C-alpha positions in Angstrom: -0.1 0.3 0.3 1.2 3.4 -1.3 1.9 5.9 2.1 1.3 9.3 -0.2 -2.5 9.0 -2.2 -3.4 11.7 -4.8 -5.8 14.1 -3.4 -5.9 17.0 -5.4 -4.3 19.5 -8.4 -3.1 22.8 -8.2 -5.0 24.9 -10.5 -4.8 28.7 -10.2 -4.5 31.4 -8.0 -7.8 32.9 -5.6 -7.1 36.7 -4.3 -3.8 38.4 -4.0 -2.7 36.6 -1.2 -1.2 33.3 -2.5 -4.7 30.7 -1.8 -4.4 28.2 -4.3 -7.6 27.1 -6.1 -7.4 23.0 -5.8 -9.4 20.2 -8.0 -10.1 18.1 -5.0 -9.6 13.9 -6.0 -11.3 13.4 -2.4 -14.9 11.7 -1.9 -15.4 15.3 -0.6 -13.7 18.8 -0.6 -14.2 19.3 2.9 -11.5 16.2 3.3 -9.0 18.0 1.1 -9.5 21.3 3.5 -9.1 19.8 6.0 -5.9 17.9 5.5 -2.5 19.3 8.2 -0.5 19.2 5.4 0.1 18.0 1.8 2.9 16.6 -0.3 4.1 17.1 -3.4 6.3 14.5 -4.8 9.9 15.6 -5.8 11.8 14.6 -8.9 13.9 11.8 -7.4 10.5 10.5 -6.4 10.3 11.5 -2.7 7.8 13.8 -0.7 8.3 17.4 0.6 5.6 18.5 3.2 3.8 22.0 3.2 1.3 22.8 6.2 -1.6 23.5 5.2 -2.2 27.0 6.8 -6.0 27.5 5.5 -8.7 25.4 3.9 -11.9 26.0 2.8 -14.5 24.3 0.1 -15.6 26.9 -2.2 -17.6 25.1 -5.1 -16.5 23.5 -7.3 -13.0 24.2 -5.7 -11.1 23.6 -2.8 -9.2 26.7 -1.3 -5.8 26.0 0.1 -3.6 28.3 1.8 -0.4 26.8 2.3 3.1 27.5 4.0 5.6 29.5 2.3 3.7 30.5 -0.7 2.0 33.8 -0.1 1.5 35.4 -3.3 -0.6 34.8 -6.3 2.6 34.3 -8.6 3.7 31.9 -6.3 1.0 29.9 -6.3 0.7 29.9 -10.2 4.3 28.3 -10.5 2.9 25.5 -9.3 -0.1 25.1 -11.5 -0.7 21.7 -12.7 1.1 20.4 -9.7 -0.1 17.3 -8.0 -1.0 17.2 -4.2 -0.3 13.9 -2.0 -1.9 13.3 1.2 -0.1 11.1 4.0 -2.6 8.2 4.0 -3.1 8.5 8.0 -4.1 12.1 7.8 -7.6 11.4 5.8 -9.8 9.2 8.3 -11.9 6.2 7.1 -14.6 4.6 8.8 -14.9 0.8 9.6 -15.3 -1.0 6.6 -14.1 2.3 4.3 -10.6 1.8 2.0 -9.1 3.9 -0.4 -9.7 3.5 -3.9 -5.7 3.5 -4.6 -5.6 0.1 -2.5 -8.0 -1.4 -4.7 -6.0 -1.0 -7.8 -4.4 -4.3 -9.1 -6.1 -6.5 -7.0 -7.6 -9.8 -8.9 -11.1 -10.0 -9.8 -12.2 -13.6 -9.1 -15.4 -15.5 -9.5 -16.9 -15.6 -6.0 -18.4 -18.9 -6.7 -15.7 -20.6 -9.0 -12.7 -18.9 -7.9 -12.1 -18.3 -11.8 -10.1 -15.4 -12.3 -11.5 -12.3 -14.6 -8.5 -10.2 -14.5 -6.7 -7.0 -12.1 -9.1 -4.0 -11.2 -7.1 -1.1 -13.3 -9.2 1.8 -12.5 -12.3 3.2 -10.6 -14.4 5.9 -12.0 -17.0 7.6 -10.1 -19.8 7.5 -12.3 -23.5 9.0 -11.0 -25.3 6.1 -10.2 -22.3 4.1 -8.7 -18.5 3.7 -9.1 -17.3 1.6 -12.1 -14.8 -0.9 -11.8 -12.0 -1.2 -15.1 -11.5 -4.9 -15.1 -8.5 -5.8 -17.5 -8.7 -9.4 -18.6 -5.8 -11.5 -18.8 -6.4 -11.5 -22.7 -6.4 -7.8 -22.4 -10.0 -6.5 -22.6 -11.7 -4.2 -20.4 -14.5 -4.5 -19.0 -17.0 -2.0 -17.1 -18.3 -4.0 -13.4 -20.9 -1.9 -11.5 -19.5 -1.6 -8.2 -22.7 -2.3 -6.5 -23.5 -5.5 -4.1 -25.6 -7.5 -6.7 -22.1 -7.8 -8.7 -19.4 -6.9 -5.8 -19.7 -9.6 -3.6 -16.5 -9.4 -1.2 -13.5 -6.8 -1.1 -10.2 -8.2 0.7 -7.9 -5.2 0.7 -4.1 -6.9 -0.2 -6.1 -9.9 -1.4 -8.7 -10.0 -4.2 -12.2 -8.6 -5.2 -15.1 -11.7 -5.4 -17.7 -10.8 -7.7 -20.8 -12.7 -9.4 -20.9 -11.0 -12.6 -24.4 -11.4 -15.1 -23.7 -14.2 -18.1 -22.0 -12.2 -21.0 -19.6 -9.6 -18.7 -16.8 -12.2 -18.9 -17.4 -14.8 -22.0 -13.5 -15.0 -23.1 -12.6 -16.1 -19.4 
């Protein structure tokens, strides 16, 4: 499991005091606004911590005032930068998980243990999350992440599903 999770991207400046407008990747922009710090990934792959001085939600974006950045020009120099959160800074309710922990998990039939492929992407669609399962033959299958299909998620192990006929005919 990765220690740092993508949580947003700086898209511009807000006002004249160096506040960043951030596109939130979190379930709720309030999660991003409530972080004690964000992290920038450096060229050598390490993460540099920057304290969040102030966070606020101004739909559709989150506003963050970051330590050491106090001008619009300072923010604009960071436009396009992805922000990361330390996983320990994001509270999770019992039974909840990070999407990043699902990616790469094998997707297995709940009844027969047949492997369909692995989870490669998760989309937040209006009706439900959509899982993109890449089959072992390289075909992508979209699977609604609803209880009718997804029977069990074991973080670090697998996702057990019960798909309708036709979803995975090639397996």
